[in-house]
N, C-alpha and C positions, 0 to 999 in steps of 0.2 A: 621250212616252216611247217609246224604241225597243224592238224585240223583245228585245234583250239585257238591257236593264234591267227589262223586264216579267217575265222569267223568273228572274232571279237574285234571291236574297234581299238585302235592304238590309244594308249594313255597319253596324257599331256607330257609325261616324262619321256616316253618314247618319241612322241611327235617332235619335241624340241631337242631330242638327243642329249638330254641331261644325264650325266653319269652318277650323280649323287642324289640322295633323297631330298625332297623339299623340306624347308624349315618347319612347316606345319601343314595340316590338312587344309587350313584356311588359305595358305599361300598356293597350294596345289589347285584348289578350286578357283581362286582368283585368277591365276595364270591361265587355267583352262578356259575360264569365261572370256578373258581378253583374247586368247588365241581363236576361240570359236567365233567371237564377234568379228574379229579381223577376217576370218575365212568367209563369213557371210557378207561382210562389206565388200570384199574382193569379188565375190560372185555377182553382187548387185552392180558393182562398177564395170565388170566385164560385160554384163547384159546391157548396160546403158551406153558403153563406149561407142558402138557402131552408130548410135543415134546422136552423138556429139552433145550429150548432156551429162552433167555431173550428178553425183548422188544428192548433193545439197540442192541443186536446181530442181531435181525431180521431187525432193521433199517439199520445196516451196510450192511447186505446181500442185501437188496433192493437197496441201493445206489450203491453197486458194480455191481449188475445185470444191473442197468440202465447205468453204465459206459461202459458196453460192454467188449469185449475181451481184450482191451488195459488196462483196470483198471484205477485207479486214484491214485495220491499221497496220502499217509496216512493223511497228514495234511488237505487235502481237504475233507476227510471223516468227520472229526470233524466239519468243517464248514457247512456241509450239513445235519448233524443229526438233527432230530426233538427235541430230548432231549439231549442237549449238555452235554458233559462230558469231564473233563480234562484228563481222563485216556484212551484215544483212543488206545495208543500203547499197554497197558495191555489188553484191550478188544480184539484187533487184535491178540495178543499173544495167548489168550485162544481159539479164533476161528481157528487159524492156527493149534493148537494142535488137534482140533476136525476134521480137514481136510476140513473145509468150505472155507478157503481163503489161498492164497499163496502170498508171498511178494518177491519182487526183487528190488535190488538196481539199481538206474539209472546209466548208464555208463558215462553220461556227468557230472553228479553232484552226487557224492557218498553220500552226505547228504540226498538226496531225495530217498524215498522208495515208490515203486509202489505196490498197492494191487489189486488183482482181485479175483473174486469168482471162486471156483472150481466147477466141475461137481457135486460133492457131495453137495455143498452149493446150487447150482441151483436146485437139486432134492429136497432138504429140502424146499426151497422156493415154488416150484411147489406144494408140498404136503400141504403147508399152505395157498396158494392163496385163495381158496374158503372159508376157515374158516375166514380169516381176511377180505376178501371182504364182508362177511356177517356183520361183525362189522361196516365197513365203510358204508355199505348200510343202516344200521339202522337209519342213519340221514334222509334218504329219507322217512322213515315211519312217522317221526315226522313233517317233513317240506316239503312243496311243492317245485318243482324245482326253482320257482322264489324266494321263501324264502331262499333256500339254496344259491342262487347267492347273495342275499342281505346279508345273514349271513356271507358268505365268504368275502365280501367287508368290512363288519364291523370288522371282525377279522384282515384283512389286515391293516385297519386304526388303530386298537388298537395296533398291533405289531409295527407299525411305530411310534406311540406316545410313547410307552414304551421304544423304542430303540433310541429315539432322543438324 
């Protein structure tokens, strides 16, 4: 391996060991984005695994912590999740059994159920904050602050395009 290849990151083509060129630059970028997202997701999962919590459960706890003491309706949790899942009720069921969340029916509309994080759930989040912040902060190792700003803007534009 030469000095040039030792210091540059592997391309997506090299990473997935593809021998022929991609159909287009768009395809190369798309696959690179998917592979990178999977790498980050795997790192988060590995950080959470010793604490017996899934990435989706962690996401729900963060949403509920942000909602404050009032909590939020269960349906709103699904809308706010990073990785959307149709089984939010089952997810909350499992979390309630573990003592991380509580639910309460709305008195004005019995169909509406409010969720909030418990002290036990907050304690779990507190124990995970530094671990997961280190994963978040790893982006700052690869990109300068101005690049992170531009990258975030690109991601916003891509999400808008895919959700049109």
